[in-house]
C-alpha positions as CSV (number, residue, x, y, z in Angstrom):
1,X,-0.2,9.9,50.7
2,X,1.7,9.5,47.3
3,X,0.1,7.2,44.8
4,X,2.1,4.2,43.7
5,X,3.1,5.1,40.1
6,X,2.4,1.5,39.0
7,X,-1.3,1.6,39.9
8,X,-2.5,4.2,37.4
9,X,-4.9,2.6,34.9
10,X,-3.3,2.1,31.5
11,X,0.2,3.0,32.8
12,X,3.1,0.7,33.3
13,X,6.0,1.1,35.6
14,X,9.2,1.1,33.6
15,X,12.1,-0.9,35.0
16,X,15.8,0.0,35.3
17,X,16.7,-1.3,31.9
18,X,14.0,0.7,30.2
19,X,15.0,3.9,32.1
20,X,18.7,3.2,31.2
21,X,17.9,2.7,27.5
22,X,15.8,6.0,27.4
23,X,18.7,7.9,28.9
24,X,21.2,6.1,26.7
25,X,19.3,7.0,23.5
26,X,18.8,10.6,24.7
27,X,22.6,10.9,25.2
28,X,23.4,9.2,22.0
29,X,21.3,11.8,20.1
30,X,23.0,14.6,22.1
31,X,19.7,15.7,23.6
32,X,19.5,17.4,26.9
33,X,16.6,16.5,29.1
34,X,15.0,19.9,28.2
35,X,15.5,19.3,24.4
36,X,13.9,15.8,24.7
37,X,11.1,17.2,26.7
38,X,10.3,19.9,24.1
39,X,10.4,17.3,21.3
40,X,7.9,15.2,23.3
41,X,5.7,18.2,23.8
42,X,6.5,18.9,27.5
43,X,7.1,22.4,28.8
44,X,10.0,21.5,31.2
45,X,12.7,18.8,31.6
46,X,11.1,17.5,34.9
47,X,9.0,14.9,33.1
48,X,12.0,13.5,31.3
49,X,14.0,13.5,34.6
50,X,11.1,11.7,36.4
51,X,10.9,9.1,33.7
52,X,14.7,8.5,33.8
53,X,14.5,8.2,37.6
54,X,11.5,5.9,37.5
55,X,9.1,8.1,39.4
56,X,6.8,8.8,36.3
57,X,5.1,5.8,34.6
58,X,4.5,5.7,30.9
59,X,1.5,4.3,29.0
60,X,2.2,2.0,26.1
61,X,1.1,4.9,23.8
62,X,3.7,7.2,25.5
63,X,6.4,4.7,25.1
64,X,5.7,4.5,21.3
65,X,5.9,8.3,21.1
66,X,9.2,8.3,23.1
67,X,10.6,5.7,20.8
68,X,9.9,7.8,17.7
69,X,11.5,10.9,19.3
70,X,14.4,8.8,20.4
71,X,14.7,7.3,16.9
72,X,14.3,3.7,18.0
73,X,11.4,1.2,18.6
74,X,9.2,0.6,21.6
75,X,10.5,-3.0,21.6
76,X,14.1,-1.7,22.1
77,X,13.1,0.6,24.9
78,X,11.2,-2.2,26.6
79,X,14.2,-4.5,26.0
80,X,12.2,-7.0,24.0
81,X,15.0,-6.7,21.5
82,X,18.6,-5.4,21.5
83,X,18.2,-3.9,18.0
84,X,18.1,-0.1,18.3
85,X,16.9,0.5,14.8
86,X,14.3,-2.2,14.5
87,X,16.3,-4.7,12.4
88,X,15.1,-8.1,13.0
89,X,17.3,-10.0,15.4
90,X,16.9,-13.8,15.4
91,X,14.5,-14.7,18.2
92,X,14.9,-17.7,20.4
93,X,12.1,-20.1,21.3
94,X,12.3,-18.7,24.8
95,X,11.2,-15.1,23.8
96,X,7.6,-15.6,24.9
97,X,8.7,-17.0,28.3
98,X,11.2,-14.2,28.7
99,X,8.6,-11.6,27.9
100,X,6.2,-13.2,30.4
101,X,8.9,-13.2,33.1
102,X,9.7,-9.5,32.4
103,X,6.0,-8.5,32.8
104,X,5.8,-10.5,36.1
105,X,9.0,-9.1,37.3
106,X,8.1,-5.5,36.6
107,X,4.9,-6.0,38.7
108,X,7.0,-7.1,41.8
109,X,8.1,-5.0,44.6
110,X,11.8,-4.9,45.6
111,X,11.4,-7.7,48.2
112,X,9.6,-10.0,45.8
113,X,12.3,-9.3,43.1
114,X,15.0,-10.3,45.6
115,X,13.1,-13.5,46.5
116,X,12.7,-14.4,42.9
117,X,16.3,-13.8,42.1
118,X,17.4,-15.9,45.2
119,X,15.1,-18.7,44.1
120,X,16.4,-18.6,40.5
121,X,20.0,-18.7,41.7
122,X,19.3,-21.6,44.1
123,X,17.5,-23.5,41.2
124,X,20.5,-23.1,39.0
125,X,23.0,-24.1,41.7
126,X,21.0,-27.3,42.4
127,X,20.9,-28.0,38.7
128,X,24.6,-27.5,38.3
129,X,25.2,-29.7,41.4
130,X,23.1,-32.5,39.9
131,X,24.9,-32.2,36.6
132,X,28.3,-32.3,38.4
133,X,27.2,-35.3,40.5
134,X,26.0,-37.1,37.3
135,X,29.3,-36.4,35.5
136,X,31.4,-37.5,38.5
137,X,29.4,-40.7,38.8
138,X,29.8,-41.5,35.1
139,X,33.5,-40.8,35.3
140,X,34.0,-43.1,38.2
141,X,32.4,-45.9,36.2
142,X,34.9,-45.4,33.4
143,X,37.9,-45.5,35.8
């Protein structure tokens, strides 16, 4: 039976956005998968391909190495910032919560992620409905 890639000790599953950013940086630097693999010390392109497909997890140490080779930062690859070159981008007060949500989301399976997204959408719809109802009520008082 194949081991779930997210269960290896010291390794993290990388999500779609991280995989997309890795591939995007590779292409921006005009590296083939083979060239990137060689720069990372791999003997074939299969490791790069597997990372970009999400079937090979990376340790935090590996992500740092990939960031150096891809001429960016680990924070960019892990989408903790949108700054490719590490320039400071003004952070919001929600960053810690967003990072926590990303960590929790990355540990969920597909079904759990779908449930979370449905819940969040329902929560926002209810909030918008309550705001709409308040606005409508206050307008009727003015008329």
